[in-house]
Each structure stands twice: as structure tokens, then as C-alpha cells.
C-alpha positions as CSV (number, residue, x, y, z in Angstrom):
1,M,-27.4,-7.2,2.2
2,E,-29.2,-4.2,0.6
3,L,-27.6,-1.3,-1.0
4,R,-28.9,1.9,-2.0
5,E,-27.3,4.7,-4.3
6,A,-25.7,7.5,-2.3
7,G,-24.2,9.3,-5.2
8,P,-22.1,8.9,-8.3
9,L,-20.8,5.2,-8.0
10,L,-21.2,5.4,-4.3
11,W,-23.4,2.8,-2.3
12,E,-24.7,2.7,1.2
13,I,-25.8,-0.4,3.1
14,A,-29.6,0.4,3.3
15,E,-30.4,-1.0,6.8
16,R,-28.1,0.6,9.6
17,R,-27.5,-1.5,12.4
18,P,-28.1,0.1,16.1
19,D,-24.7,0.1,16.9
20,M,-23.4,2.1,13.9
21,R,-22.6,5.4,14.6
22,V,-22.4,6.6,11.0
23,P,-23.2,5.0,7.6
24,A,-21.2,2.3,5.7
25,R,-20.5,3.2,2.0
26,V,-18.4,1.7,-0.7
27,F,-17.6,3.2,-4.3
28,A,-18.3,0.6,-6.8
29,D,-19.9,-0.3,-10.0
30,A,-22.4,-3.1,-10.3
31,E,-20.1,-5.8,-11.4
32,L,-17.7,-4.9,-8.7
33,L,-20.6,-4.9,-6.1
34,E,-21.3,-8.5,-7.1
35,A,-17.5,-9.5,-6.5
36,I,-17.5,-7.5,-3.1
37,A,-20.4,-9.3,-2.0
38,A,-18.6,-12.6,-2.3
39,D,-16.9,-12.5,1.1
40,D,-17.8,-10.7,4.7
41,S,-15.9,-7.5,3.9
42,L,-19.0,-5.4,4.0
43,V,-19.9,-6.7,7.3
44,Q,-16.5,-5.7,8.3
45,L,-17.3,-2.3,7.0
46,E,-20.3,-2.1,9.2
47,N,-18.3,-2.9,12.2
48,V,-15.9,-0.1,11.4
49,A,-18.8,2.2,11.7
50,T,-19.3,1.3,15.3
51,L,-15.8,3.0,16.2
52,P,-16.0,5.5,19.0
53,G,-15.4,9.0,17.5
54,I,-15.9,7.9,13.6
55,V,-17.2,10.7,11.7
56,E,-19.0,11.0,8.5
57,A,-19.0,7.6,7.1
58,A,-16.9,4.3,7.2
59,L,-15.8,4.3,3.6
60,A,-14.8,1.6,1.1
61,M,-12.7,1.6,-2.3
62,P,-13.6,-0.5,-5.2
63,D,-10.8,-3.0,-4.3
64,I,-12.3,-3.8,-0.9
65,H,-11.7,-7.2,0.5
66,L,-11.8,-9.3,3.7
67,G,-9.2,-8.3,6.2
68,Y,-8.2,-8.4,9.9
69,G,-10.8,-6.3,11.7
70,F,-11.0,-3.7,9.1
71,P,-11.7,-4.7,5.3
72,V,-8.7,-4.1,3.1
73,G,-9.7,-1.1,1.1
74,A,-11.1,0.8,4.0
75,V,-10.9,4.5,5.1
76,A,-12.3,5.6,8.5
77,A,-11.5,9.1,10.1
78,T,-12.2,9.6,13.8
79,A,-12.2,13.0,15.6
80,L,-9.5,14.3,17.7
81,P,-8.5,14.3,20.1
82,D,-10.4,11.5,21.7
83,G,-11.7,9.5,18.8
84,V,-9.9,6.0,18.8
85,V,-7.0,4.7,16.7
86,S,-7.4,1.1,15.9
87,P,-4.0,-1.1,14.9
88,G,-6.5,-3.1,12.6
89,G,-7.2,0.1,10.7
90,V,-3.9,0.5,9.5
91,G,-3.0,-3.5,9.3
92,Y,0.0,-5.6,10.0
93,D,2.1,-4.2,7.3
94,I,2.5,-0.9,8.5
95,N,3.1,1.6,5.6
96,C,3.2,-1.1,3.0
97,G,3.2,1.0,-0.1
98,V,4.5,1.8,-3.8
99,R,7.5,3.8,-5.0
100,L,7.9,4.4,-8.9
101,L,11.1,5.0,-10.5
102,V,11.6,5.9,-14.1
103,L,14.6,5.2,-16.2
104,P,16.2,7.5,-19.0
105,L,15.4,5.0,-21.8
106,S,12.6,3.5,-23.7
107,A,11.7,-0.1,-23.6
108,G,13.1,-0.4,-27.2
109,E,16.3,0.8,-26.0
110,L,16.4,-1.7,-23.2
111,G,15.6,-4.5,-25.6
112,A,17.5,-7.8,-24.9
113,R,19.0,-6.6,-21.8
114,K,15.6,-6.8,-20.0
115,E,16.3,-10.4,-18.6
116,A,19.8,-9.2,-17.4
117,L,18.3,-6.2,-15.6
118,V,15.4,-8.3,-14.0
119,H,17.9,-10.9,-12.8
120,E,20.4,-8.4,-11.5
121,I,17.6,-6.7,-9.4
122,A,16.6,-10.2,-8.1
123,R,20.2,-10.6,-7.2
124,R,20.6,-7.4,-5.3
125,V,17.2,-7.3,-3.4
126,P,16.5,-10.3,-1.4
127,A,13.0,-11.7,-1.9
128,G,11.0,-14.2,0.1
129,A,9.4,-14.9,3.8
130,G,12.1,-13.9,6.6
131,R,14.7,-13.0,4.1
132,E,17.2,-10.6,5.6
133,G,19.3,-7.7,3.9
134,R,22.9,-7.3,3.3
135,R,23.2,-5.1,6.6
136,A,21.6,-5.6,10.0
137,L,20.7,-2.7,12.0
138,R,20.7,-2.4,15.8
139,G,20.6,0.0,18.7
140,A,21.2,3.7,17.6
141,D,21.7,3.0,13.9
142,L,18.3,1.3,13.9
143,D,16.9,4.1,16.0
144,R,17.9,6.6,13.4
145,V,15.9,4.7,10.7
146,L,13.0,4.5,13.0
147,R,13.0,8.3,13.6
148,D,14.3,9.7,10.3
149,G,13.3,7.1,7.5
150,P,15.3,7.6,4.2
151,R,17.2,10.4,5.5
152,A,19.1,8.0,8.0
153,L,20.3,6.2,4.8
154,G,21.7,9.3,3.3
155,A,18.6,9.5,0.5
156,A,19.1,12.0,-2.2
157,A,17.1,15.2,-1.7
158,E,15.0,14.6,-4.6
159,D,13.9,11.1,-3.4
160,V,12.9,12.6,0.0
161,E,11.0,15.5,-1.7
162,R,9.0,13.0,-3.9
163,T,7.9,11.0,-1.0
164,E,4.6,11.2,0.9
165,S,5.5,13.2,4.1
166,A,9.0,13.3,2.9
167,G,9.4,9.8,4.1
168,R,9.0,10.9,7.8
169,L,6.1,10.9,10.2
170,E,6.4,13.1,12.9
171,G,6.2,11.8,16.5
172,A,8.2,8.6,16.0
173,E,9.3,7.0,19.2
174,P,11.8,4.2,18.6
175,R,11.8,3.4,22.3
176,L,8.2,2.1,22.0
177,V,9.0,-0.5,19.4
178,S,9.6,-3.7,21.2
179,E,12.8,-5.9,21.4
180,R,10.7,-8.4,19.4
181,A,9.9,-6.1,16.8
182,R,13.5,-4.8,16.3
183,A,14.7,-8.5,16.3
184,R,12.4,-9.2,13.4
185,G,12.9,-6.3,11.5
186,G,16.3,-5.1,12.2
187,G,17.9,-7.3,9.5
188,Q,15.2,-6.8,6.8
189,L,16.0,-3.4,5.5
190,G,16.2,-3.4,1.9
191,T,14.4,-6.6,1.5
192,L,11.2,-7.2,-0.4
193,G,9.4,-9.9,1.5
194,S,6.6,-12.4,0.3
195,G,2.8,-12.4,-0.4
196,N,1.9,-9.8,-3.0
197,H,5.2,-7.6,-2.5
198,F,7.1,-7.0,-5.9
199,I,9.3,-5.3,-7.8
200,E,7.9,-4.8,-11.5
201,V,9.9,-3.6,-14.5
202,Q,7.2,-1.8,-16.8
203,R,7.1,0.0,-20.1
204,V,4.9,3.1,-20.3
205,E,1.9,2.0,-22.8
206,R,-0.3,4.9,-22.7
207,I,-0.1,8.5,-21.9
208,L,-3.7,9.6,-20.8
209,E,-3.0,13.0,-19.2
210,P,0.1,14.5,-21.1
211,G,0.5,17.5,-18.8
212,A,0.5,15.4,-15.6
213,A,2.6,12.9,-17.0
214,E,5.3,15.7,-18.1
215,A,5.1,17.0,-14.7
216,F,5.8,13.6,-13.0
217,G,8.6,13.0,-15.3
218,I,6.7,10.2,-17.4
219,A,7.1,9.8,-21.1
220,G,5.5,7.3,-23.6
221,G,7.6,4.0,-23.8
222,A,9.8,4.6,-21.0
223,V,11.0,2.0,-18.8
224,T,9.8,2.2,-15.2
225,V,10.3,0.1,-12.1
226,L,7.3,-0.2,-9.5
227,I,8.5,-1.3,-6.0
228,H,5.8,-2.7,-3.6
229,S,7.0,-3.5,0.0
230,G,6.5,-2.4,3.6
231,S,7.7,-2.7,7.2
232,R,8.5,-6.3,7.0
233,G,8.5,-8.2,10.3
234,L,9.1,-5.1,12.5
235,G,5.8,-3.5,11.5
236,H,4.1,-6.8,11.9
237,Q,5.3,-7.1,15.3
238,V,4.2,-3.4,16.4
239,C,0.6,-4.4,15.1
240,T,0.7,-7.5,17.4
241,D,1.8,-5.7,20.2
242,F,-0.5,-3.0,20.3
243,V,-3.5,-5.2,19.4
244,R,-2.9,-7.1,22.4
245,R,-2.4,-4.1,24.8
246,M,-5.4,-2.3,23.4
247,D,-7.6,-5.6,23.7
248,A,-6.8,-5.7,27.4
249,A,-7.7,-2.0,27.8
250,L,-11.1,-2.0,26.2
251,S,-13.1,-2.4,29.3
252,R,-11.2,0.6,31.0
253,H,-12.0,3.0,28.1
254,G,-15.7,1.7,28.2
255,I,-15.5,0.5,24.8
256,T,-17.5,-2.4,23.3
257,L,-16.8,-3.8,19.9
258,P,-18.7,-6.2,17.6
259,D,-15.3,-8.0,16.8
260,R,-12.2,-7.7,18.9
261,Q,-10.0,-7.5,16.0
262,L,-11.1,-3.9,16.0
263,S,-9.4,-3.4,19.3
264,C,-8.8,0.3,19.7
265,A,-8.0,3.2,22.3
266,P,-8.7,6.6,22.4
267,A,-6.1,8.6,20.5
268,S,-5.5,10.6,23.5
269,S,-5.0,7.8,25.7
270,A,-1.6,6.4,26.8
271,E,-2.2,3.2,24.7
272,G,-3.3,5.4,21.7
273,R,-0.4,7.9,22.0
274,D,2.1,4.8,22.3
275,Y,0.6,3.2,19.3
276,L,1.0,6.2,16.9
277,G,4.5,6.7,18.1
278,A,5.5,3.1,17.3
279,M,3.3,3.1,14.3
280,A,5.1,6.2,13.2
281,A,8.6,4.6,13.7
282,A,7.5,1.5,11.9
283,A,6.2,3.7,9.0
284,N,9.5,5.5,8.7
285,F,11.4,2.2,8.6
286,A,9.1,1.2,5.6
287,W,10.1,4.4,3.8
288,A,13.8,3.6,4.5
289,N,13.4,0.0,3.4
290,R,11.5,1.2,-0.1
291,Q,14.7,3.5,-0.3
292,A,17.1,0.8,0.1
293,I,15.4,-1.5,-2.3
294,A,15.3,1.6,-4.7
295,D,19.1,1.8,-3.9
296,G,19.5,-2.0,-5.0
297,V,17.4,-1.2,-8.3
298,R,19.8,1.7,-9.0
299,A,22.8,-0.4,-8.4
300,A,21.4,-3.3,-10.7
301,V,20.6,-0.5,-13.5
302,R,24.3,0.7,-13.2
303,R,25.5,-2.8,-13.5
304,V,23.4,-3.7,-16.8
305,L,23.0,-0.4,-18.4
306,G,25.7,1.9,-17.2
307,D,26.5,4.9,-15.0
308,D,24.6,7.4,-16.9
309,A,21.2,5.3,-16.9
310,A,21.6,4.6,-13.1
311,R,22.3,8.5,-12.6
312,G,19.1,9.4,-14.6
313,T,16.8,6.8,-12.9
314,A,14.5,9.3,-11.2
315,Q,11.9,8.6,-8.4
316,V,8.3,9.9,-9.4
317,Y,6.8,9.4,-6.0
318,D,6.5,7.0,-2.9
319,V,3.0,6.8,-1.3
320,A,1.7,4.5,1.6
321,H,-1.3,2.6,1.7
322,N,-1.5,1.2,5.4
323,V,-1.3,4.2,7.8
324,A,-3.2,6.4,10.0
325,K,-2.5,10.0,10.0
326,P,-3.7,13.4,11.6
327,E,-5.4,15.5,8.9
328,R,-7.7,18.2,8.8
329,H,-11.0,17.6,6.6
330,G,-14.2,19.5,6.6
331,G,-13.0,22.0,9.2
332,R,-12.0,19.5,11.8
333,D,-8.9,17.5,12.9
334,V,-9.3,13.8,12.2
335,L,-7.2,10.9,12.4
336,V,-7.4,9.2,8.9
337,H,-7.1,5.3,9.0
338,R,-6.2,4.2,5.5
339,K,-5.9,0.4,5.2
340,G,-5.3,-0.8,1.8
341,A,-6.1,2.6,0.6
342,T,-4.0,5.6,-0.9
343,R,-3.8,9.0,0.0
344,A,-4.7,11.2,-3.3
345,F,-4.7,14.6,-2.5
346,P,-5.3,17.1,-5.6
347,G,-2.4,16.7,-8.0
348,Q,-0.4,14.0,-6.1
349,P,0.7,11.0,-8.0
350,V,-1.0,7.9,-6.9
351,F,0.0,4.2,-7.9
352,I,-2.5,1.7,-8.5
353,P,-0.7,-1.8,-9.3
354,G,-2.6,-4.6,-11.1
355,S,-1.2,-8.1,-11.0
356,M,1.4,-10.1,-12.9
357,G,0.3,-9.9,-16.5
358,T,-1.9,-6.8,-16.2
359,S,-1.6,-3.2,-16.4
360,S,-0.7,-0.8,-13.6
361,F,-1.9,2.8,-13.4
362,V,-0.2,6.3,-12.5
363,L,-3.2,8.8,-11.3
364,A,-3.4,12.2,-10.1
365,G,-5.4,13.0,-7.1
366,R,-8.5,15.2,-7.7
367,P,-10.2,17.8,-5.5
368,G,-13.4,15.2,-5.5
369,S,-11.2,12.9,-3.3
370,M,-11.1,15.6,-0.5
371,E,-14.8,16.2,-0.7
372,R,-15.8,12.6,-0.8
373,S,-13.2,10.3,0.7
374,F,-11.1,12.2,3.0
375,G,-8.4,12.7,0.2
376,T,-8.2,8.7,-0.4
377,V,-8.5,6.3,-3.4
378,C,-8.0,2.5,-3.9
379,H,-4.4,0.9,-3.6
380,G,-4.7,-1.8,-6.4
381,A,-7.0,-4.4,-7.9
382,G,-8.0,-6.0,-4.8
383,R,-8.1,-9.9,-4.1
384,A,-11.3,-11.7,-5.7
385,L,-9.9,-15.3,-4.6
386,S,-8.0,-16.6,-1.9
387,R,-4.5,-17.6,-2.0
388,T,-5.6,-21.3,-1.4
389,G,-8.1,-20.8,-4.2
390,A,-5.6,-19.5,-6.5
391,R,-3.3,-22.4,-6.0
392,K,-5.9,-24.9,-6.8
393,R,-6.6,-23.5,-10.1
394,I,-2.9,-23.2,-11.3
395,G,0.6,-24.2,-10.3
396,G,3.5,-22.1,-10.0
397,A,5.5,-23.7,-12.9
398,E,2.5,-23.4,-15.1
399,L,1.7,-19.7,-14.4
400,R,5.7,-19.0,-14.9
401,R,5.5,-20.6,-18.4
402,E,2.4,-18.4,-19.1
403,L,4.1,-15.2,-17.9
404,E,7.2,-16.0,-19.8
405,A,5.3,-16.6,-23.0
406,A,3.6,-13.3,-22.7
407,G,7.2,-11.7,-22.6
408,I,7.4,-11.1,-18.8
409,T,10.7,-12.2,-17.4
410,V,10.0,-13.8,-13.9
411,R,12.0,-14.2,-10.8
412,C,10.6,-15.9,-8.0
413,P,12.1,-18.1,-5.3
414,S,8.8,-20.0,-4.7
415,D,6.4,-21.6,-7.1
416,R,3.8,-21.6,-4.4
417,G,4.0,-18.1,-3.7
418,L,3.9,-17.2,-7.5
419,A,0.7,-19.4,-7.9
420,E,-1.0,-17.5,-4.9
421,E,-0.4,-14.3,-6.8
422,A,-2.0,-15.3,-10.4
423,P,-3.7,-12.6,-12.2
424,F,-7.1,-14.2,-12.1
425,A,-7.0,-14.0,-8.2
426,Y,-7.5,-10.3,-8.5
427,K,-10.4,-8.1,-9.6
428,D,-10.2,-6.2,-12.9
429,V,-7.8,-3.3,-12.1
430,E,-9.0,-1.2,-15.2
431,R,-12.5,-1.6,-13.9
432,V,-11.4,-0.6,-10.4
433,V,-9.5,2.6,-11.8
434,A,-12.6,3.6,-13.8
435,V,-14.7,3.7,-10.8
436,V,-12.4,6.1,-8.9
437,E,-12.0,8.3,-12.0
438,R,-15.7,8.4,-12.7
439,A,-16.4,9.2,-9.2
440,G,-14.3,12.2,-9.4
441,L,-11.4,11.2,-6.7
442,A,-8.4,10.6,-9.4
443,A,-7.5,11.0,-13.0
444,R,-5.6,8.5,-14.9
445,V,-2.3,9.8,-16.1
446,A,-0.4,6.9,-17.4
447,Q,-0.9,3.2,-18.1
448,L,2.1,0.8,-17.4
449,R,2.6,-2.8,-18.7
450,P,4.8,-5.3,-17.0
451,I,7.8,-6.7,-18.8
452,G,9.6,-8.1,-15.9
453,V,8.8,-9.0,-12.2
454,V,10.4,-10.2,-9.1
455,K,8.4,-11.6,-6.3
456,G,8.9,-13.2,-3.1
């Protein structure tokens, strides 16, 4: 597939298919382009460019890789009110996202208590596929979480203020979340899940933008905790339900697609409105889930480090990377699908996790993101190797030993799951972050280095 340069670190697929309504473009450098070309993610990006109502371009971030319908790392905006909404453009883990906490002590002050802290976090936050939390929500209690997010859990005002959309998407409709979705997710509040979800204890290794770091409350050498989880089985079932429903309605809406995994409906249609209501409810559940996990982390801090440390553990921000939101860009109202892509409005904190053993980064959005990417950057390093491929290269026990030898305390119930998330299974996060910075989308604020990790 031939690519031509379309701007600074921006490439466009040269030959436009007849069914594409807009160009397909990817932010990358030459080395990342080579890795991206190893799968069919750019073909998927071309398919996204065929969606009814899509505007400007189908965009991909440098962490792009193969996904369901949409590639992971894709951004697509459709014109409102009649452009389409596609569940595949949000993904199965609705509002998978990251939350960063900062503790009021340095890594040196934490010292030998690190292992006890990681162990206590693992004890308080259930991890693994299908694991349930300490409380099951049903009926009106679950409805409150679906409607109000962290507020329904009594979240502190400071946490709510430091959460994207204040942790609550408008228009959430709990009644549109199926009984199957409720049954799958109602008991999973405050749980991590499996796959690439994690809680990582880190130290701030470098401050790259002192002014922004101070504004975010991040000091050099401080201990941070990065939480990565989403809407668990509830969000997965919401996506499943609406992919089926929209697939059945394609012909009625006169929509022809190159891939049925892109199943969609006009945002103004009954199917579109209902999906957006259910998706918003699942997104609110995900924010509440990360709030409950953060509460568990604070409880672990209190147990190991004392009341003052727990009271001083502050939230930097919480941001989603699997969601569709109505926004205004270029003087028009659009629905921005971000799948494995992070909102990065000017000045807003953005978190780009690496993988176990590699750095994560705190960034701040820049005005260039509004001009070039609908206010969006990447969400991580992006897979370079499948889970099966990773397991073929290393065993979980061996990887655990390597991480521990590097000073990273590991808690993971599954050696198989650990091996699937080996650092070499991902692209170089420093190169990915350098691309979005050099492209003018965001600026690096701080570099974080892992000292402990809890995985499902």
C-alpha cells in the first residue's frame, strides 16, 4: 500500500478507493509505518473512510493496530445529526481509560514498603477474567451508577472535577442497557479485568515541562499509581447487543459496508439514539469502576503508609480512550469516535501507558490537536505482536523473573496473561509519543517508570 506525505509526520494512503468518502491518514514516522504495515489495520482505516457522514479524514494514531471493524488507534468524526454512529468505532470495552493518582511521598520515602503496597493493592482490587468485586449492584443502585457515574459512589468533588466530562456523559439511558449486560457487569464494579488492564505503581523519573507538571500536581521522584480499566462485561455486552441490532437494520437505512464489523446507523435514528444512550450509561459505569479501583488503592495506601498518605493521594486526571462524543470542530457539530485514542484538548492532561518494564508518559494537549486530529492523540504504545505470538516467545514465569530482577514487583494471577503483555509485544512507546509531540498534537510533561504492577 503506497503512502504519500500529507503533513508533518502525517501520511495519506495514496490511491483512494472508489467507495471512500474521505482520505485515510496516519500519524507516524518511517519506522512506525513499517510496523503498522505488518497487519491489515490500514485496510480497516480505508473501510472507516467509507462510513456515511464521515468528515475530513479517517485518522489513525501511531499506535494503530488491527481491531474489530475500526482499527485500534483510530479517530473518525461524522456530521450530526445524520452521520452514522458505529459501535465498532468505540469498541467492546466502552470507556476503557486511564486514571493517574499521585502520592504525597517520593519513591525513596516509599523504599522497602513498595512490595507491601503492591501486594495490598492486589488484595483490595480483584483482577482477572470474570472476577467480581466486593459489592454487586442491581436495580435502582445500578441505575444510579449508569446515570451518574462516580457521583453515585460519593466520589470526592476533587476527583469528579479532575475527570473527563466530570465522569458523566449526558443522555445516559439505563433502561437501554440489557438485562444480560446488567447481569454480566453488575457485580464487577471495582475490578480490574484481564488482558492489558493493570494498576501500575511508578516513580516520576523526569519532569519535561515544569510549569505543566506543577499545575498537574506532579513532582520529580514522586510515587504515582496509574489505573487502566473500563466497563468490564457490561460494556462488552452493550456493544454486542447493538452490533447485532445495527447489522439487522443496515438495509433499512440503505447502508452498504465493506466490512459488516463496521455496522452502524444514523445517529438520529432509533438505533443510533438508543446506542448512544446505552453507550453513555456504560461509559459512566466505567468511570465509576475506575473510581472504585482508586478507592481501593487509597485504602491500600492507608493500610501500608498511613492516614496522612491516603488523605494526600490526589487524582491528576481520568481520561477515556474508547468513546463517541458529540463535539464541535471546524464550525460544525460532529460525533467523534475515539477507539484506542485519547481526547487531548489544549492544556488537558493525557496519559500514555507503555508496557511492563517501559516508561509511561504524562502529556498536555496542544492547540494543534484541535486543528489536525479532532483534539485527539494516541492511547498507548500499540501492539506489535499478537498475544499468541508473545506467549510463543516467553513464558509468564520467565517474564516475572525478568521484571522482578529489574526491580518491578509483580502481582498477576495468570502466567499466561502476564506473558501476553510482555513489553516486546508492544511498539516503542517513546517513539510513539515523540510522533504526537513532533506533530504538534501534545507535549511531554513527565516520564514515569514502573516499580510495581498488578495485572489480571
